[in-house]
Each structure stands twice: as C-alpha cells, then as structure tokens.
C-alpha positions as CSV (number, residue, x, y, z in Angstrom):
1,M,40.8,92.9,80.8
2,S,40.2,96.8,81.6
3,E,36.6,98.8,81.0
4,N,38.0,100.1,77.6
5,I,37.7,96.9,75.9
6,L,37.9,98.9,72.6
7,A,41.1,100.0,73.1
8,H,42.7,96.8,74.3
9,I,40.9,95.3,70.3
10,C,42.2,98.6,68.2
11,A,45.7,98.2,69.8
12,D,45.7,94.6,68.7
13,K,44.5,95.0,65.4
14,R,47.3,97.6,64.8
15,N,49.4,95.0,65.2
16,E,47.7,92.3,63.0
17,V,47.6,94.4,60.2
18,A,51.3,95.5,61.0
19,A,52.1,91.6,59.9
20,L,49.5,91.4,57.8
21,K,51.0,93.9,55.5
22,E,54.1,92.1,55.7
23,V,52.8,89.6,53.7
24,L,50.0,91.6,51.0
25,P,51.9,94.9,50.8
26,L,49.2,98.2,50.0
27,D,50.1,98.5,46.9
28,A,49.2,94.7,45.6
29,V,45.5,94.6,48.1
30,H,44.8,97.8,46.8
31,D,45.3,96.3,42.9
32,R,43.4,93.3,44.0
33,A,40.8,95.6,45.2
34,L,40.2,97.1,41.7
35,T,40.2,94.1,40.2
36,Q,36.9,92.6,41.8
37,P,34.0,92.2,40.1
38,P,30.7,94.5,41.1
39,T,29.4,94.5,44.7
40,R,25.9,93.3,45.7
41,D,24.0,96.9,46.8
42,F,24.0,96.6,50.8
43,T,22.7,100.1,50.7
44,A,19.5,99.8,48.5
45,A,19.0,96.3,50.4
46,L,18.2,98.6,53.9
47,R,16.2,101.4,52.8
48,N,12.9,101.6,54.1
49,V,10.0,103.5,53.3
50,R,9.3,107.6,54.0
51,P,8.3,109.0,55.9
52,R,10.4,108.1,59.0
53,G,8.3,106.0,61.2
54,T,5.8,104.6,58.8
55,A,7.6,101.4,58.1
56,T,6.1,98.1,58.8
57,E,8.5,95.8,57.5
58,A,12.1,95.0,59.4
59,H,14.4,95.2,57.3
60,I,17.4,93.1,59.0
61,I,21.3,92.7,58.6
62,A,22.0,89.2,60.1
63,E,25.0,88.9,62.3
64,V,27.8,85.5,62.0
65,K,30.0,85.3,64.8
66,R,31.3,82.9,67.1
67,R,31.6,84.4,69.8
68,S,31.9,87.8,71.8
69,P,33.7,89.1,74.9
70,S,30.9,89.9,76.7
71,K,28.7,86.6,75.9
72,G,31.2,84.3,75.0
73,E,30.9,81.3,72.7
74,F,27.6,81.1,71.2
75,P,25.5,77.6,71.2
76,W,24.9,77.5,67.4
77,H,25.7,74.3,64.9
78,G,29.0,76.0,64.1
79,D,28.1,75.6,59.5
80,A,28.4,79.3,58.6
81,A,27.1,78.4,55.0
82,R,23.9,76.8,57.0
83,Q,23.6,80.0,58.6
84,A,23.5,82.2,56.0
85,R,21.0,80.6,53.9
86,D,18.5,80.2,57.0
87,Y,19.2,83.8,57.5
88,E,18.2,84.5,53.4
89,A,15.3,81.8,54.2
90,G,14.2,83.7,57.4
91,G,13.9,86.8,55.0
92,A,17.1,88.7,56.0
93,R,18.3,91.8,53.8
94,A,21.6,91.4,54.2
95,I,24.6,89.2,56.6
96,S,27.5,90.7,58.9
97,V,29.8,88.5,59.7
98,V,32.4,89.7,62.1
99,T,35.7,88.9,61.2
100,D,38.4,89.3,64.1
101,E,39.4,86.5,64.9
102,L,41.4,87.3,68.9
103,Y,38.4,88.8,70.2
104,F,35.5,87.2,68.2
105,G,36.6,83.7,66.5
106,G,36.4,85.3,63.0
107,S,38.3,85.0,60.3
108,I,38.1,85.8,56.0
109,G,37.3,82.5,55.4
110,L,33.9,82.6,57.6
111,L,33.1,85.9,55.4
112,Q,33.9,84.1,52.4
113,E,31.9,81.5,52.8
114,V,28.8,82.8,54.4
115,R,29.3,84.6,50.8
116,R,29.2,81.9,48.7
117,A,26.0,80.4,50.4
118,T,23.7,83.6,49.9
119,T,22.4,86.1,47.1
120,L,22.6,88.6,50.1
121,S,24.8,91.6,50.5
122,V,27.9,90.6,53.3
123,L,29.6,93.3,55.4
124,Q,32.5,93.0,56.5
125,K,32.0,93.5,60.1
126,E,35.6,94.6,61.5
127,F,37.8,97.7,63.4
128,V,39.0,99.3,60.4
129,L,41.9,101.3,61.5
130,E,44.0,102.0,57.8
131,P,43.0,102.5,54.1
132,W,44.9,98.8,53.7
133,Q,41.9,97.1,55.6
134,V,39.2,98.8,53.5
135,Y,41.0,97.5,50.3
136,H,41.4,94.3,51.8
137,A,37.4,93.9,52.4
138,R,36.8,94.9,48.5
139,A,39.7,92.6,47.7
140,I,38.4,89.5,49.8
141,G,34.6,89.6,48.4
142,A,32.8,91.8,51.0
143,D,30.2,94.3,49.9
144,A,29.9,96.4,52.4
145,V,32.4,97.1,55.3
146,L,31.8,98.3,58.8
147,L,33.8,102.0,60.0
148,I,33.4,103.0,63.7
149,A,33.4,106.3,64.1
150,A,35.4,105.7,67.5
151,C,38.2,104.0,65.7
152,L,38.9,106.9,63.6
153,P,39.4,110.1,65.0
154,G,39.8,113.5,63.1
155,G,39.3,113.0,59.0
156,L,40.3,109.4,59.2
157,L,36.3,108.6,58.9
158,E,36.1,110.6,55.7
159,D,39.0,109.4,54.2
160,M,38.3,105.6,55.1
161,A,34.6,106.6,53.5
162,G,36.5,108.1,50.2
163,I,38.2,105.2,50.0
164,A,35.8,102.8,50.4
165,R,33.7,104.8,47.4
166,E,36.6,105.1,45.2
167,V,36.5,101.0,44.7
168,G,32.9,100.5,45.0
169,L,32.3,99.0,48.4
170,H,29.3,100.3,50.1
171,T,30.1,101.1,54.4
172,L,28.0,101.0,57.3
173,V,29.2,104.1,59.5
174,E,28.8,103.7,62.6
175,V,28.4,106.4,65.9
176,V,27.2,106.2,69.5
177,D,27.0,110.2,69.8
178,R,26.1,113.1,68.5
179,D,29.2,114.8,67.7
180,E,29.9,111.3,65.9
181,M,26.6,111.8,64.0
182,V,28.2,115.5,62.8
183,R,31.0,113.4,61.1
184,A,29.1,110.3,59.5
185,G,27.5,113.5,57.8
186,R,30.8,114.7,57.0
187,A,32.1,111.6,55.7
188,N,28.9,111.5,53.3
189,A,27.6,108.5,54.3
190,Q,24.6,106.9,53.5
191,V,24.0,104.4,56.2
192,V,24.4,104.8,59.9
193,G,24.4,102.6,62.8
194,V,23.7,103.3,66.1
195,N,25.6,100.8,68.5
196,N,23.2,100.4,71.5
197,R,26.5,98.6,72.9
198,D,28.9,100.5,74.4
199,L,31.9,98.9,73.1
200,R,34.4,100.4,76.3
201,T,32.3,98.5,78.8
202,F,29.7,96.0,76.7
203,E,27.0,97.4,78.1
204,T,24.0,97.9,76.1
205,D,21.0,100.4,76.0
206,P,18.6,100.0,73.1
207,A,17.5,103.9,74.1
208,H,21.2,105.1,72.9
209,T,19.2,104.6,68.9
210,L,15.9,106.4,70.1
211,A,17.9,109.5,71.3
212,L,19.6,110.2,68.0
213,L,17.3,109.5,65.7
214,P,16.8,112.9,65.3
215,E,19.6,113.9,63.7
216,Y,19.3,111.9,60.9
217,D,19.4,113.5,57.7
218,D,16.0,112.0,55.6
219,E,18.0,110.2,52.8
220,Q,20.1,108.2,55.4
221,V,19.2,104.9,56.5
222,A,19.1,104.9,59.8
223,V,20.2,101.0,61.5
224,T,19.5,100.4,65.6
225,E,22.8,97.8,66.4
226,S,22.9,95.5,69.4
227,G,20.1,95.3,72.0
228,I,17.1,94.0,69.7
229,H,15.9,90.2,70.9
230,T,11.6,90.0,70.2
231,R,9.3,91.9,68.1
232,E,8.3,94.2,70.4
233,D,11.8,95.8,70.3
234,V,11.3,95.8,66.5
235,E,7.9,97.5,66.2
236,R,9.2,99.6,68.9
237,M,12.1,101.0,66.5
238,L,10.3,100.9,63.8
239,A,7.3,103.1,64.7
240,A,10.5,105.6,66.2
241,G,11.9,105.9,62.7
242,V,14.6,103.0,62.5
243,D,15.3,101.4,59.0
244,A,16.7,98.8,59.6
245,F,18.5,96.3,62.2
246,L,21.7,94.2,63.0
247,I,21.1,91.6,65.2
248,G,23.5,89.3,65.9
249,E,23.0,87.3,69.7
250,A,19.0,86.8,69.1
251,L,19.9,84.7,65.8
252,M,22.9,83.3,66.9
253,T,21.9,81.6,69.9
254,A,18.4,80.6,68.1
255,P,17.4,76.8,67.5
256,D,15.9,77.6,64.0
257,P,17.6,81.2,62.7
258,A,15.0,81.4,59.5
259,A,12.2,80.8,62.5
260,Q,13.7,83.6,64.7
261,L,13.7,85.9,61.4
262,R,10.7,85.6,60.6
263,W,8.7,86.3,64.1
264,L,11.3,89.1,64.5
265,R,9.8,90.8,61.1
266,G,6.3,90.0,62.1
267,E,5.4,87.0,59.9
268,A,5.3,84.4,62.1
269,P,4.8,83.5,65.9
270,Q,7.6,82.9,68.3
271,P,9.1,79.8,67.9
272,R,10.6,78.1,71.0
273,T,13.7,79.8,72.6
274,E,15.5,77.3,74.3
275,V,18.6,75.6,73.1
276,P,18.8,72.2,72.1
277,A,21.0,70.2,75.1
278,T,22.6,68.7,72.2
279,A,23.8,72.0,70.4
280,E,27.7,72.3,70.0
281,A,29.6,75.2,71.1
282,A,31.5,76.8,68.0
283,P,34.6,75.0,67.2
C-alpha cells in the first residue's frame, strides 16, 4: 500500500457506502435514525475540571478494535461483550468501537454487542464521508460518531456536525493541525480529539496534542488519541490540559484490560504486561 493510507481507506469506504445505500436508501436510514431512544451522554462523560491542566482524574475512552493496518491482529480473547464489561469495571468513561471491516476487522454487530453489554456511552469510530453514515450511526444505536476533519473538506465537517445534532448524536471531531482546529470550532464541536497518529503513514507522536492544546476553547473537551501507553503518558497529558484519552492498543493487548485501565487512571499498580502464550488472535 502507498504512503497515504487514509486515501485508500476513504476510496474503499465510498464504494462500501454506495453499496449499503442500495439496500438502505437515505430516506429510510434517516427515518430509522429519528425513531431511536435518547443517546447516552458521551460529552458529559468526558468533561473534566477547570481550569485546564488541574485535573487529576483520567477520563478514558477505551477502544474495541480487532486489528489495525499498522499493528495487524490484536492478541485478545475475542469476546467484545467481555471486553466492554472489563472496560466498565476498570473505570472507563466511554467505549469506542471501530466498525470499519476491511482495514480494522470491525462490524456493526461488534458495536451493538458492546452497547448491550455496558451502560457506558458508545462511540462509532468510522471514516464518515457523507450524511448517510451519520444517520446510520444513530440508527444502529451509537451514542456518538467520529468525524475526521481530514475526511470532510470544505463545509462538509460543519454539515455532518449539524446532522448529528439534528438526530441527537454526540460527536468526536478529530483534528491534526491548527487549520482543522479552526474548522472544528466553526462546526461548534464540543469534543475535539487530536490524533497523534498520522493517518497517511500511521506514524505516532504524542507531541501533536501538546502543540494544539493552546488552540482549544475553555469549554471544549480536549481528547488525545493514540500513543498513550503508560501512567506517565497520562500524567503528562493531564498536566498539559488534556481532559480525556482515547486508548486502544494498550488495552487491546493487555491480558487484564480492567487492571490496565486502573493503572492508567492511577488507581492501581502496573499489572503484568506480557500476553499469555495461550492468548488467541481475534477471529
């Protein structure tokens, strides 16, 4: 695959969505979205104390994903409901479920299985390119949806955020630079995440979050995504002004996800990190 992985993912996603729309047209998915019960409050679950940088509690969005283009299959037990219960027991504030199938091994069923197993709000982590996907996120039971600014040029980010508000869906707007932060503000994004992983190359550098923290409005929830593996990483980001953390790999590779979460949150000692020899790869 060439360097720009995101471009490949988006091209394949457009084809996937076109096929899905043949089965479930826009009008039908819109109507289905409007009949869903109220969402769980993803935004409130992530808010931290002010002034920024004085928080001591790490609000963690714990992620469920089967694989990634950079890491391959994750060595976990393969039971999404159990993973969700472990996350809730470990003190997660919300759960992110990667539903892209081609690159990440996800599915709509995976998200629904997680949501049935927990009382936490559930974020659909997808590559959203058009309104159909926002309505579909609400229709399948997600409480929030990821909007990647890099995938939504021009006024599309504002449009998608407006559609999400229309159907009662929370959003996590993902940015990588100051220009995208400005666009997130224009979209009235309340929860804004800085992706420390370059989606073109999948290289990771947590310094991206630190560089953009001064750009946040005081009322926005600052989320750091990717590259958080230790309690020291968490403490550094809290002191800098981060409100919440989206953590996937460090939890998907942990033998005991609940214990790993308690350590990352500062409530327990560091658990053993080696993956048991009997651990099975995800199906």
